[in-house]
C-alpha positions as CSV (number, residue, x, y, z in Angstrom):
1,X,113.9,302.3,101.7
2,X,116.2,300.2,99.1
3,X,118.4,301.5,96.6
4,X,118.2,299.9,93.3
5,X,119.9,302.4,91.0
6,X,121.8,305.5,91.9
7,X,118.7,307.7,91.3
8,X,115.7,304.9,92.1
9,X,114.7,304.8,95.8
10,X,111.7,302.2,96.6
11,X,110.2,302.5,99.7
12,X,110.1,298.6,101.8
13,X,106.3,298.0,101.9
14,X,104.5,297.5,105.8
15,X,102.4,294.8,105.6
16,X,99.2,295.8,107.8
17,X,98.8,294.6,111.4
18,X,102.0,292.2,111.6
19,X,104.1,293.1,114.0
20,X,107.7,293.9,113.4
21,X,110.3,291.7,115.3
22,X,113.6,293.1,116.3
23,X,115.9,290.2,116.0
24,X,118.6,291.6,118.1
25,X,116.7,291.7,121.1
26,X,115.4,288.2,120.8
27,X,117.0,285.4,123.5
28,X,119.3,283.1,121.1
29,X,120.0,281.3,123.9
30,X,116.9,279.1,123.3
31,X,118.5,278.2,119.5
32,X,120.4,275.3,119.5
33,X,122.6,274.2,116.7
34,X,123.2,270.4,118.0
35,X,122.7,268.5,115.1
36,X,124.1,264.9,117.0
37,X,120.6,263.5,117.8
38,X,119.9,263.6,113.9
39,X,122.6,261.8,112.3
40,X,124.4,258.4,113.5
41,X,128.0,258.2,114.7
42,X,129.2,256.8,111.5
43,X,127.2,259.3,109.3
44,X,128.9,262.4,111.5
45,X,131.9,261.0,111.0
46,X,131.5,260.5,106.8
47,X,130.3,264.5,107.0
48,X,132.8,267.3,106.5
49,X,133.5,270.4,108.7
50,X,131.5,272.1,105.6
51,X,128.2,269.7,105.9
52,X,128.2,270.2,109.6
53,X,128.3,274.0,109.5
54,X,125.7,273.8,107.0
55,X,123.3,271.3,108.8
56,X,124.0,274.0,112.2
57,X,123.2,276.8,110.4
58,X,120.1,275.0,109.0
59,X,118.9,274.0,112.4
60,X,119.7,277.2,113.7
61,X,117.5,279.2,111.3
62,X,114.5,276.3,111.3
63,X,114.5,277.0,115.3
64,X,114.7,281.1,114.5
65,X,111.7,280.6,112.0
66,X,109.7,278.5,115.1
67,X,110.5,281.5,117.3
68,X,109.2,284.5,114.8
69,X,106.0,282.3,114.1
70,X,104.9,282.1,118.1
């Protein structure tokens, strides 16, 4: 259910026979955030901590989407 205003409430549509996934129950230890194999030492040294964090988050998101798609 999504509340879009004080009085309007919309139901979230269900998508047929698509299995719903409980993300809290997924095994997160298989999700890696290691980005070292994708960058050289020189590239890593030029990256800010924020950029490294962004790439780690993108890697985790990708791994999670792969896990969901299986």
